[in-house]
N, C-alpha and C positions, 0 to 999 in steps of 0.2 A: 615557546610558540609552537603551535601545531602546524605541521606541513599541510598545505591545502592545494589540491588540484581540482580543476573544474572541467566537466564534460558538457559540451553543448552540442546540439544536433545541427547538422548541415546536410546539403544535398548529397554529400559523399559519405554519410555515416555508414559504418559497417553493419552487417546483418546482426551481429551480436558483439557486445563489449563486455569483457571480463573485468569487473571492478574489484572483486576480492576473490582469491583462490583458496579452496580447501578441498578436502577429500570427498565432499558431498556436492561439489559443483560450485560452491562459493556464492557470490552475488553477481548475477548476470543481467544485462540490460539490452533489450531489443527496441530500438527507437521508432520503428515504422511498421508495426505489425498490422494495424487497422487503418484503412484509408481514411483521409480527412472527412469526407462526406458522411461515411458510416459512423465514424467516431463522434461527430457532432450530433447526428440523429440519435445515437444511443445516449449521449449525455443529456440531450433535451428530454428524452423519455424518462430517464432515471430521475432527473431533477424534478420533473413535474409529477411523477407517479409513484416513486418509491415511498415506503412507510418511514419517513424520516422522524427521528426522535431527538429531542434535546435532553441529554443526560446532565446530571449534576454530580459534583464530587466535593468532599470536604477539603478545605485548604486552610491550615492554621485554625483560626477560631470562627470560620465562616463557611458557608456553602456557596460554591460558584458554579457557573455553567461550564461544561466541557466546551472548549472553543472550536467546535465544529458540530455538524449534525451527523447522526449515525442511523444506519439501518442494517438489518441482518436477515439472512434467509438460509434455510437448510437446502442443500443441493438436491435432496430427494423430494422437495416440495416447492419448486420454483414457480412463480406466477407466470401465466402465459402472456400477460400484457407487458412484461419487462424483458429486455434483451439479455438476461443473465445466462440463459442456456447457450446463447451464441457467444457470449464472452467466455464462458467456460470452455467451449470448443476451441477458441483461439488460444487460451492458456494451455490446454492439454497438448496442443501441437508444439509448444515451446518448452514447457516445464511440466511434463505429465506426472500426475499423482492422483490418488483416490480422494480428491477434495470432498469434504463433507459440509463445510460452512462457507458462506460468503458474507463478509462484513464490509459495509460501505461507509466512507467518510465524505461528507460534503463540506469543502472549504469554501465558504461564501465569499470571502475577500481576503486581503492580506492580514487582517487581524485574526483570522482562524489559523490554527497551528496544531502541532503535536510536539511535545518535548522529546529530547533525545532519549531513546529507550531500546531495549531488546525485547522481543516477545517472550513472555514467560514460558519457559521450556515445558512445564508440566501441562500447558494448555495446547501444545502442538505435538502431534505424533512424531516420535523419534524417526529420523532419517528422511522425513518428507519436507519439501520446501514450503515457504510462504510466498505467494506470487500475487502481484498486484498489477492491475491495468489502470492507466491514467486516462481520464476523459476531461474535456473542457480546456480551460486555460493552462498553459505550462506552469509548473511550480517547482521550485528548487528543493531537493532532498539532500541532507547532509548524512554521510556515512562515516563514522569515526571509530577507529580502533580503540579497544578498551585498555590496551597495555602499551608499553614501550613509548615511542614518541607520540602516540595517539594521532597518527596521520589521519587527515580528513579528506574525503572526496566529496565534491559538490556536483550533483547530477541534476540538470534541468529536465525534468520528466515531461516529455512531449505528449500531446493528445494522441491516443492510439498506441502508446508504447506499453511494453511489459517489462517489469523488473521482478526477478525471482531471487529470493534469499534462502540459502540452505538452513536447515535446522541448526547445524553446527555454528554458522555465522552469528546466531543470536547470542552466543556466549563470548564471541571474540570481537564483535562490532555492535555498535548502537546506531540507530537511525532516527531522523526526525525531520519535520517540516517547519522551519522557523517562520516567525512573523516577518512581514515586510511592510515598509512604508510606501513602497511603489504602488502605483495603480495596478490592481490585481483582479482579474476576472475569476469567476467561480470555477472550481475543479472538483471532480469526483474521483476518489480512489476506490476501486473495486478489488477487495482483498480476498484471496482464496486460501483456505487453510484446511489441513487434515486434523480434525480434533481426535484425541485419544478415545478409544472404545472403553467406556467406563460406566458403571452404574450410578456414578455421582451426578448431581444436577448439571444442567447446561452451564457452560462457563459464564460466570456473572459478568455483565457489562460487555457482552459479545459485540465485537467490532470496535471497542474502545481503544485498542492499540492501533494507532493510525499509521498511514504511510502515503 
């Protein structure tokens, strides 16, 4: 049995919750960074106007849809009609880094999900975090240790919250958004990454690693 602890937000939630500790800052969660009215307005704008794409992937002997919609943008070419620059400013105040790409995931309902995974280390610059902002309906994320008793933390990601994961944590822990049969509103995860400086082509399937 995996040990499972659950973190839910309430009126007395602390400014920052340390979920996993390591030398690079670990995994940290800020539940109330963006006020509810602004968070809702930004969700509505992104849901309506971002360049959402339905990707497909091979699974066994067939091709299936990735169970969420994806969009991605370069930080140095953000569109003026989306609130991505303002979201970046919020992230920089909590988990500063020279972010270069923004990958977004739209979970339309409880059937949309992402399997447990760690970001591929060669796709993220060493020493820099992966930081995500949650907008829309709350959604549960599982964070599970890769070794030992494989203890698992369940975090109900609130709208307007920020979660930051260190580069090191991607090799010690995996994370995912499980499916749910409960009535579930739409959620957008806006994920900020520092991509390595490399002459190789852009990371294939940019944004496909969900959160």
